[in-house]
C-alpha positions in Angstrom: -21.8 -78.7 56.6 -24.1 -76.0 55.4 -24.6 -74.7 59.0 -20.8 -74.6 59.5 -20.4 -72.4 56.5 -23.2 -70.1 57.6 -21.6 -69.8 61.0 -18.3 -69.1 59.6 -19.7 -66.3 57.4 -21.5 -64.8 60.5 -18.2 -65.0 62.7 -16.2 -63.5 59.7 -18.7 -60.6 59.3 -18.6 -59.9 63.1 -14.8 -60.1 63.5 -14.1 -57.8 60.5 -17.0 -55.4 60.8 -15.8 -52.1 62.0 -17.1 -48.8 63.3 -14.9 -45.8 62.2 -15.0 -42.1 62.9 -14.7 -39.4 60.2 -14.0 -35.9 61.1 -13.5 -32.4 59.5 -11.6 -29.5 61.0 -10.7 -26.1 59.5 -7.6 -25.4 61.5 -7.6 -21.6 60.6 -4.5 -20.4 58.7 -2.0 -22.9 59.4 1.1 -21.6 57.4 4.7 -22.8 57.4 7.8 -20.7 57.9 8.7 -20.4 54.1 8.0 -17.2 52.2 6.1 -18.1 49.1 4.5 -14.6 48.4 1.2 -16.2 48.6 0.7 -15.9 52.3 -1.8 -13.5 54.0 0.2 -10.4 55.2 0.0 -11.3 58.9 1.6 -14.7 58.1 4.5 -13.5 56.3 7.2 -15.4 58.5 9.3 -13.5 60.9 8.0 -10.1 59.9 5.3 -10.0 62.4 4.0 -12.4 65.1 4.3 -15.5 62.8 7.6 -17.0 63.7 9.2 -20.3 64.9 7.7 -20.2 68.3 4.2 -19.4 67.0 4.5 -22.2 64.5 5.5 -24.8 67.1 2.7 -23.7 69.3 0.2 -24.0 66.5 1.5 -27.4 65.6 1.3 -28.6 69.1 -2.2 -27.3 69.6 -3.5 -28.9 66.2 -1.9 -32.2 67.3 -3.7 -32.0 70.6 -7.0 -31.6 68.8 -6.5 -34.4 66.4 -5.3 -36.8 69.1 -8.2 -36.0 71.4 -10.8 -36.3 68.5 -9.3 -39.7 67.7 -10.9 -39.9 64.4 -9.9 -42.6 61.9 -10.0 -40.1 59.0 -9.8 -36.4 59.4 -10.2 -33.8 56.6 -8.4 -30.5 57.2 -8.9 -27.1 55.7 -6.6 -24.1 55.7 -3.4 -25.8 55.4 -0.6 -24.0 53.6 1.7 -26.6 52.4 2.7 -30.3 52.3 5.5 -29.3 54.8 2.7 -28.7 57.4 1.2 -31.9 56.7 4.6 -33.8 57.1 5.1 -32.0 60.4 1.7 -33.2 61.6 2.4 -36.7 60.4 5.6 -36.8 62.4 3.6 -36.0 65.5 0.7 -38.3 64.5 2.4 -41.7 63.3 -0.9 -43.7 63.4 -2.1 -41.7 60.5 -0.1 -43.6 57.8 -2.0 -42.2 54.8 -2.4 -38.7 53.6 -2.9 -36.2 50.7 -2.6 -32.5 50.3 -3.6 -30.3 47.4 -3.9 -26.7 46.5 -3.5 -24.3 43.5 0.0 -22.9 43.0 -1.1 -19.3 43.6 -3.6 -19.9 46.4 -2.8 -19.2 50.0 -4.1 -22.5 51.5 -5.3 -25.9 50.5 -7.0 -29.0 51.8 -5.6 -32.3 53.3 -6.7 -35.7 54.4 -5.0 -37.7 57.3 -6.1 -41.3 57.6 -5.6 -44.6 59.4 -7.5 -46.3 56.8 -5.9 -47.2 53.5 -6.2 -44.7 50.6 -6.6 -46.3 47.2 -6.4 -43.0 45.2 -6.9 -39.3 45.0 -8.5 -37.0 42.5 -8.4 -33.2 42.2 -11.7 -31.5 41.1 -10.8 -28.1 39.7 -13.2 -25.3 40.2 -11.8 -22.2 38.7 -12.8 -18.6 38.0 -11.3 -16.0 35.7 -10.8 -13.4 38.4 -10.3 -15.3 41.6 -8.4 -18.3 43.0 -9.9 -20.4 45.8 -9.2 -24.1 46.4 -9.7 -27.3 44.5 -11.9 -30.1 45.9 -10.1 -33.3 47.1 -11.8 -36.5 46.1 -10.2 -39.5 48.2 -11.1 -43.1 47.7 -10.6 -45.5 50.7 -10.9 -49.2 51.2 -11.9 -51.0 54.5 -12.7 -54.7 54.6 -13.2 -54.8 50.9 -15.6 -51.8 51.1 -14.8 -48.8 49.0 -16.0 -45.4 49.8 -15.1 -41.8 48.9 -14.7 -38.5 50.8 -14.9 -35.1 49.1 -13.0 -32.6 51.2 -14.2 -29.0 50.4 -13.2 -25.5 51.2 -15.6 -23.3 49.5 -15.3 -19.5 49.0 -16.0 -17.4 52.1 -18.8 -15.0 52.4 -16.5 -12.2 51.3 -17.7 -13.6 47.8 -21.2 -13.9 46.6 -23.4 -17.0 46.5 -22.7 -17.7 42.8 -19.2 -18.8 43.6 -20.4 -21.4 46.1 -23.0 -22.5 43.6 -20.2 -23.2 41.1 -18.5 -25.5 43.7 -21.7 -27.3 44.3 -22.4 -27.8 40.6 -18.8 -29.1 40.0 -19.2 -31.5 43.0 -22.7 -32.8 41.8 -21.4 -33.2 38.2 -18.8 -35.6 39.7 -21.1 -37.4 41.9 -23.4 -38.1 38.9 -20.4 -39.9 37.3 -20.1 -42.5 40.2 -21.9 -45.9 40.4 -25.3 -45.4 41.9 -24.5 -47.5 44.9 -21.1 -45.8 45.6 -20.8 -44.6 49.3 -19.4 -41.1 49.7 -19.4 -38.3 52.3 -19.2 -34.7 51.3 -17.7 -32.6 54.1 -15.6 -29.7 54.9 -15.9 -25.9 55.2 -18.6 -25.1 52.7 -19.0 -21.6 54.1 -22.7 -22.3 53.9 -25.2 -22.8 56.7 -27.1 -26.1 56.6 -30.2 -23.8 56.2 -28.4 -21.4 53.8 -31.5 -20.8 51.7 -33.3 -19.5 54.8 -30.4 -17.3 55.9 -29.6 -16.0 52.4 -33.0 -14.1 52.4 -31.6 -11.8 55.1 -28.4 -11.2 53.3 -29.0 -9.1 50.2 -25.2 -8.5 49.6 -24.6 -12.2 49.0 -27.8 -13.0 47.1 -26.9 -12.7 43.5 -28.5 -16.1 42.5 -32.1 -15.4 43.0 -32.1 -17.4 46.3 -30.5 -20.4 44.7 -27.9 -21.9 47.1 -25.1 -24.2 46.5 -25.6 -26.4 49.6 -29.5 -26.6 49.6 -30.5 -26.3 45.8 -27.6 -27.7 43.9 -26.6 -30.4 46.3 -30.3 -31.1 47.0 -30.2 -31.1 50.8 -33.6 -29.5 50.5 -36.4 -30.4 48.0 -39.4 -28.2 47.6 -38.2 -25.9 50.5 -38.1 -29.0 52.9 -35.2 -30.6 54.2 -34.4 -34.1 52.9 -34.9 -36.5 55.7 -33.6 -40.0 56.5 -37.1 -41.3 55.5 -37.3 -39.4 52.2 -33.8 -39.6 50.9 -34.3 -43.1 49.3 -36.9 -41.7 47.0 -35.0 -38.6 45.8 -32.2 -39.2 43.3 -29.0 -37.2 43.9 -30.4 -35.8 47.1 -28.4 -35.6 50.3 -29.1 -35.6 54.0 -27.2 -33.0 56.1 -26.1 -34.5 59.4 -26.6 -31.2 61.2 -30.3 -32.2 61.3 -29.4 -34.9 63.8 -28.7 -32.3 66.4 -31.2 -30.1 68.4 -31.3 -26.6 66.9 -29.5 -24.8 69.7 -26.6 -27.3 69.3 -26.1 -26.6 65.5 -22.9 -24.6 65.3 -19.3 -25.0 64.6 -18.5 -21.3 64.3 -19.9 -18.3 66.1 -20.3 -15.0 64.2 -21.2 -11.9 66.1 -22.7 -14.1 68.8 -24.8 -16.1 66.3 -24.4 -19.8 65.7 -23.2 -20.7 62.3 -22.6 -24.0 60.5 -20.0 -23.4 57.7 -18.6 -27.0 58.3 -20.9 -29.5 57.1 -21.1 -33.4 56.6 -23.5 -34.4 54.0 -24.4 -38.1 52.8 -26.5 -39.7 50.1 -29.1 -42.5 50.1 -26.4 -45.1 49.6 -25.3 -44.6 53.2 -28.7 -45.7 54.4 -28.9 -49.0 52.3 -26.8 -51.2 54.7 -24.4 -52.2 52.0 -20.8 -51.7 52.2 -20.6 -48.8 54.8 -23.5 -47.2 56.6 -24.1 -44.1 58.7 -24.5 -44.8 62.5 -27.6 -43.0 63.4 -27.3 -40.0 65.6 -23.5 -40.1 65.8 -22.9 -36.9 64.3 -21.6 -34.1 66.7 -19.4 -31.2 67.3 -16.1 -31.7 69.2 -16.1 -29.0 71.8 -13.9 -29.8 74.9 -13.4 -26.8 77.3 -10.1 -25.9 75.9 -11.8 -25.2 72.5 -14.8 -23.2 73.7 -15.8 -21.6 76.9 -18.8 -19.3 77.7 -19.8 -19.4 74.0 -16.4 -18.2 72.9 -14.3 -20.3 70.6 -10.6 -20.3 71.6 -9.2 -19.3 68.2 -5.6 -18.5 67.3 -4.5 -15.3 68.9 -1.6 -13.9 66.8 -0.3 -11.5 69.4 -0.5 -14.0 72.3 0.7 -16.7 69.9 -1.6 -19.2 71.2 -5.1 -20.6 70.8 -6.6 -23.2 68.3 -8.9 -22.2 65.5 -12.1 -20.1 64.9 -13.9 -23.4 63.9 -14.8 -26.4 65.9 -14.3 -29.8 64.4 -17.3 -32.0 63.5 -17.4 -35.7 63.4 -19.6 -38.8 62.7 -19.4 -42.6 63.0 -19.8 -45.0 60.1 -19.7 -48.9 60.1 -19.1 -51.7 57.7 -21.6 -53.8 59.5 -25.4 -53.4 59.1 -26.3 -50.3 60.9 -29.3 -50.3 63.4 -31.9 -48.0 62.0 -34.5 -47.6 64.8 -37.9 -46.5 63.5 -39.3 -43.2 64.9 -41.8 -44.0 67.7 -43.7 -40.7 67.8 -47.0 -40.3 69.5 -47.2 -36.9 71.0 -46.0 -33.3 70.6 -43.1 -33.6 73.1 -41.6 -36.4 70.8 -41.6 -33.8 67.9 -39.0 -31.7 69.7 -36.6 -34.5 69.8 -36.3 -34.8 66.0 -35.3 -32.6 63.2 -37.6 -34.1 60.6 -40.3 -36.8 60.2 -39.4 -40.0 58.3 -42.9 -41.5 58.3 -46.3 -39.7 59.0 -47.0 -39.1 62.7 -50.6 -39.3 64.1 -51.3 -36.8 67.0 -54.4 -37.5 69.0 -56.5 -35.1 71.1 -54.5 -31.9 70.1 -56.4 -28.8 71.2 -56.1 -25.5 69.5 -55.3 -22.9 72.3 -54.5 -20.1 70.0 -55.7 -19.1 66.5 -55.0 -16.0 64.4 -55.9 -16.3 60.6 -53.6 -19.0 59.0 -51.7 -19.9 62.1 -52.6 -21.8 65.2 -51.0 -23.3 68.3 -52.1 -26.8 69.4 -51.4 -28.6 72.7 -52.1 -32.0 74.3 -53.1 -32.2 77.9 -50.1 -32.8 80.1 -47.9 -32.4 77.2 -46.3 -29.6 75.1 -47.6 -27.1 72.6 -46.5 -26.6 69.0 -47.0 -24.0 66.3 -49.0 -24.9 63.2 -48.6 -23.2 59.8 -51.4 -23.4 57.2 -54.0 -23.9 59.9 -57.0 -22.1 58.4 -59.2 -25.1 59.0 -58.5 -25.5 62.7 -61.0 -23.9 65.1 -60.0 -22.4 68.4 -60.7 -24.7 71.5 -61.5 -27.6 69.4 -59.8 -31.0 69.7 -58.4 -32.9 66.7 -56.7 -36.1 65.6 -54.2 -35.1 62.9 -51.7 -36.8 60.7 -48.4 -34.9 60.4 -46.2 -35.4 57.3 -43.7 -32.5 57.8 -42.2 -30.4 60.6 -39.6 -27.6 60.2 -37.7 -25.1 62.2 -38.2 -21.5 61.2 -35.0 -19.8 62.6 -35.3 -22.3 65.5 -39.0 -22.2 66.1 -40.5 -25.7 65.8 -43.4 -25.8 63.5 -45.8 -28.4 62.0 -46.0 -27.2 58.3 -47.8 -30.1 56.5 -50.7 -32.1 58.1 -54.1 -33.5 57.5 -57.0 -33.4 59.8 -58.2 -37.0 60.5 -61.2 -36.2 62.9 -62.5 -33.0 64.7 -63.9 -33.3 68.1 -66.5 -31.1 69.8 -65.6 -27.6 71.2 -63.9 -27.9 74.6 -65.0 -25.3 77.1 -62.4 -25.7 79.9 -59.0 -25.2 78.4 -57.6 -22.7 81.1 -55.1 -25.3 82.4 -53.5 -25.4 79.1 -52.1 -21.9 79.4 -49.3 -20.4 81.3 -50.9 -18.0 83.8 -48.0 -17.2 86.1 -44.6 -15.6 86.0 -41.8 -18.0 85.3 -38.6 -18.0 83.4 -40.1 -17.6 79.9 -36.6 -18.1 78.4 -36.7 -21.8 79.3 -36.5 -23.6 75.9 -39.0 -26.2 77.1 -41.6 -23.6 77.0 -41.3 -22.9 73.3 -44.7 -22.5 71.6 -46.6 -22.3 74.9 -49.2 -19.6 75.3 -49.1 -17.1 78.2 -52.6 -15.6 79.4 -53.6 -12.6 81.4 -50.3 -11.5 82.6 -49.0 -7.9 83.1 -45.8 -6.5 81.8 -44.1 -3.2 81.3 -42.9 -2.6 77.8 -39.5 -0.9 77.0 -37.2 -1.0 74.1 -38.5 -4.3 72.6 -38.7 -6.0 75.9 -41.4 -7.0 78.4 -40.3 -6.5 82.0 -41.6 -8.4 84.9 -40.4 -9.2 88.4 -36.8 -7.8 87.8 -36.6 -9.9 84.5 -37.3 -9.2 81.0 -38.0 -11.1 77.7 -38.0 -9.9 74.1 -41.3 -9.2 72.6 -42.1 -9.1 68.8 -45.3 -7.3 67.4 -46.2 -9.0 64.0 -47.9 -5.6 63.2 -45.5 -2.7 63.9 -48.2 -0.2 64.3 -49.2 -1.9 67.6 -45.8 -1.3 69.2 -46.6 0.8 72.3 -44.6 3.6 73.9 -41.8 2.9 76.5 -42.9 2.4 80.0 -46.4 1.3 78.8 -48.0 -1.3 81.2 -49.7 -4.2 79.2 -52.1 -6.9 80.0 -51.1 -9.7 77.7 -54.3 -11.6 77.1 -52.6 -14.2 75.0 -49.0 -14.3 74.0 -47.0 -16.8 72.1 -43.7 -17.9 73.4 -41.7 -18.0 70.3 -38.0 -18.5 69.4 -36.0 -16.6 66.8 -32.4 -17.0 66.0 -31.5 -18.4 69.5 -33.5 -15.8 71.3 -36.8 -16.5 73.2 -39.6 -14.0 72.6 -43.2 -13.2 73.2 -45.0 -12.9 70.0 -48.0 -10.7 69.7 -50.1 -11.2 66.6 -53.1 -8.8 66.8 -54.5 -5.9 68.9 -56.9 -8.4 70.6 -53.9 -10.1 72.2 -53.2 -7.4 74.6 -54.7 -4.3 76.4 -52.9 -1.1 77.4 -53.4 -0.3 81.1 -51.9 3.3 81.4 
C-alpha cells in the first residue's frame, strides 16, 4: 500500500509538473487611434503617419512576434491603452488572462498577457512632483497550486537622471520585503538600466547624480561589494538578486543597440527562492534574446519606421524558462582557463593547476596553461613572471567585456620556467578573433596610425595605458609584448609600458 501511494505521488508530480516560458517585450510606442492629448506628437492620430493603416500593420507585426515567441506569459511595455490590449487579445485568443495599467496623464503603460491563470493584480505607484512615468504592475499567478509573482516595470529613460530609477528600485524592493521569504517572483521589463549599470554610469556624468548608486545594481542588489551576485552566492545574501543576462556570453548580452553599442535596458532578475527547488524554479541557462532575422539583421534592429509604416520595435524580446518540477542544477565542472570563458561567474572556488605567468606589469598579470587559453589577473602583485602556479579562484568578472580573475589565492608556486616561447603568439593572424582574448603577442612589427596597428592589409585597435607613449602616425613599431584585450565589443592590443615596444623608424 505504501509503495502504491509513493508511486501515485511520483506519477502525479510527473504528469502535472510543467515547464513554462516567461517573456518581456517593449513594443515601442503602440498607440491607439483615439486622441487623448497625452500622445507623443508623432502619434496624434491622422495628423501624421499614424493612421489606421499604420495601426493595423503595427498590430499585425506585434502579433507575429508574440506568436513566434510562444511564451506562456508575456509582459509588454509602451502600450497606450486597454483598447490596444483588447485588439491584441482578439488576435491571440490563447492568452485568456490579461491586465493593463497606466497613469491617467501618462502616454503609455504596461501590460501582461497570460495563458496561465492570474489570481490578482496590484499597482505599485512611483510618483514624482514634476514628472509622470509609469506604475509597476505586480501580478500573482497560480500554476498547479504553485503561486508566483511577476513585477512588470518600465522605468524612466535615460533622458532622466539616475535618481529617478533609484526611486523605482527602492519602491520595488520595499514591496519585495513585504512578501513571504519563500515567495517566488520575477522582476522584469524595461528598466532602462544595463545589467552592469554601475560600471557604465561611471562613463556618463550627465546621468550620475547619485554618487554612483544605481537602482538595478545597488538597490536591487544584483551586485554586492562590486561583484555580481552569482547562482552560487545568492542563497547567502538576503534580498539579493541574480540578473539572467549573466547566463549569456558577453557579446550576446543585448536587447537594444544604441550608437552601435550593445545595451541591456530589458532585464529579468530573480531571487534566491527560484533556486530552492520549491514551487517554481528557474531552468538553468534558459534565458535568451528572441532575435529572428525579421527582427535583426547585420546588427540593425528592425524598429518601427513611421514614414514607411512598417517594422517592429527598437527593442528585442527577452525570455526564460521556469518549471514547477525540481530543476536540474548542474554543478560547474571547471578545471582549466578555457572553462572560465564559458561562464559569467563562479559559484564555487575553482582550482587552476600549472598556470604560467606570461606577462607581468606591476599589479597585473596574464597567466596561461599549456595547450589552453590565457586570462588576465587583477591584483597580481605576488605573481612572478615565467613562474608556474596552482591557484584557487573565487571570483571572475568582465571589465567592459574583458574576462578577468579578480579574486584568487596562491596554493603553490613552482620553479621558474625557462622555455615559455610556445605560449606566445609570434605570427600574424586575425587578432580580432574573440578566442584570442587575453593572449600575448611577441616580437611582431606593425605600423601605427590613428589609434590602430596595421599589418598585412589589416588593422587592429591599439591602446597605450600611458598616453605619453603614443607614437606619431606612420611609426613602425616592434611589439615586444602586447596584450590582446577587449573593450566595449572591440578587440585591441594593449601596451602597458615603454618596455613593451620599440620604435623602428
